C-alpha positions in Angstrom: 19.8 3.8 -1.7 16.2 4.2 -0.6 14.6 1.3 1.2 10.9 0.7 1.6 9.9 -2.1 4.0 6.4 -3.4 4.2 4.8 -5.2 7.2 1.4 -6.3 8.3 0.3 -8.9 5.8 -1.2 -12.2 6.7 -4.1 -14.6 6.4 -7.6 -13.3 7.3 -11.1 -14.5 6.7 -13.4 -12.6 4.4 -14.9 -9.6 6.1 -11.9 -9.2 8.3 -9.3 -6.4 8.5 -5.6 -5.9 8.1 -3.3 -2.9 8.5 -0.3 -2.7 6.2 2.6 -0.4 7.0 5.5 0.8 4.9 8.6 2.3 6.5 10.9 4.4 4.4 14.6 4.8 5.0 14.4 8.6 4.3 11.8 11.3 4.7 8.6 10.5 2.8 8.3 14.2 2.1 11.0 13.6 -0.5 8.5 11.6 -2.5 5.8 13.3 -4.6 3.5 10.3 -4.1 3.5 7.2 -2.1 1.2 4.3 -2.6 0.2 0.7 -2.4 0.0 -1.6 -5.3 -1.0 -5.3 -5.4 -0.4 -8.2 -7.7 -2.5 -11.4 -7.8 -1.1 -14.6 -9.3 -1.2 -14.4 -13.1 -2.2 -10.8 -13.1 -0.5 -7.5 -13.6 0.4 -5.2 -10.7 -2.4 -2.7 -10.1 -2.6 0.5 -8.1 -4.7 0.2 -4.9 -4.2 3.6 -3.3 -1.9 6.6 -3.5 -1.3 9.7 -1.4 0.6 12.8 -2.4 2.9 14.9 -0.2 -0.1 17.3 0.2 -2.3 14.5 1.4 -4.5 14.0 -1.7 -5.6 10.4 -2.1 -6.8 8.2 -4.9 -8.2 4.7 -4.7 -8.9 1.8 -7.1 -12.6 1.6 -7.5 -13.1 -1.8 -5.9 -11.5 -0.7 -2.6 -13.2 2.6 -2.2 -15.0 2.8 1.1 -13.1 -0.2 2.4 -9.5 0.8 2.4 -7.9 4.0 3.8 -4.3 5.2 3.0 -2.6 7.5 5.4 0.9 8.9 6.0 2.8 9.7 9.1 5.5 12.2 8.2 7.1 12.1 11.7 7.7 8.3 11.4 8.2 8.2 7.7 5.5 5.6 7.3 2.6 5.1 4.9 -0.2 2.8 6.1 -3.1 1.0 4.4 -6.1 0.1 6.6 -8.0 -2.6 4.9 -11.5 -3.4 6.1 -14.3 -5.7 4.8 -11.7 -7.8 3.0 -12.7 -10.0 0.2 -11.0 -13.0 -1.4 -10.4 -10.9 -4.5 -8.1 -8.7 -2.4 -5.7 -11.6 -2.1 -2.2 -10.9 -3.5 1.2 -9.4 -2.9 1.0 -5.8 -1.7 3.9 -3.5 -2.6 4.8 -0.1 -1.3 5.8 2.5 -3.8 7.5 5.8 -3.6 7.6 8.1 -6.6 9.7 11.2 -6.9 8.9 14.4 -8.7 11.3 13.1 -11.4 9.2 10.0 -11.8 11.8 7.7 -10.2 10.0 4.7 -8.6 11.1 2.9 -5.5 9.5 -0.4 -4.4 9.4 -2.5 -1.3 9.8 -6.3 -1.3 6.1 -6.8 -0.8 3.9 -8.4 1.8 1.4 -11.2 1.2 -2.3 -10.8 1.9 -4.5 -13.8 1.7 -8.2 -13.6 2.3 -10.1 -16.9 2.7 -13.7 -17.3 1.9 
């Protein structure tokens, strides 16, 4: 059973920064992509950022230039550096790992709250 464990969430003022980390129980090279998704109250879960095993990245439009996703293959972690945070960034942030066969694994989530 694969486990993904997020950490790093919290309460921050608008304009501040947070760094989220996702630790995997097995090599992250076994996933085709890893990513971060978020879900605000009453809204659907949405992709924030993804990174492939080759290092290619994608970002949701509203976070481009503010968030950076990275991976550390030696530590089996995927990180999300979030700068210039806005109240609209508030939500539960979930780590995702997707295999070549499109099997998805999810972490339990970490809460990010940005106050205005």
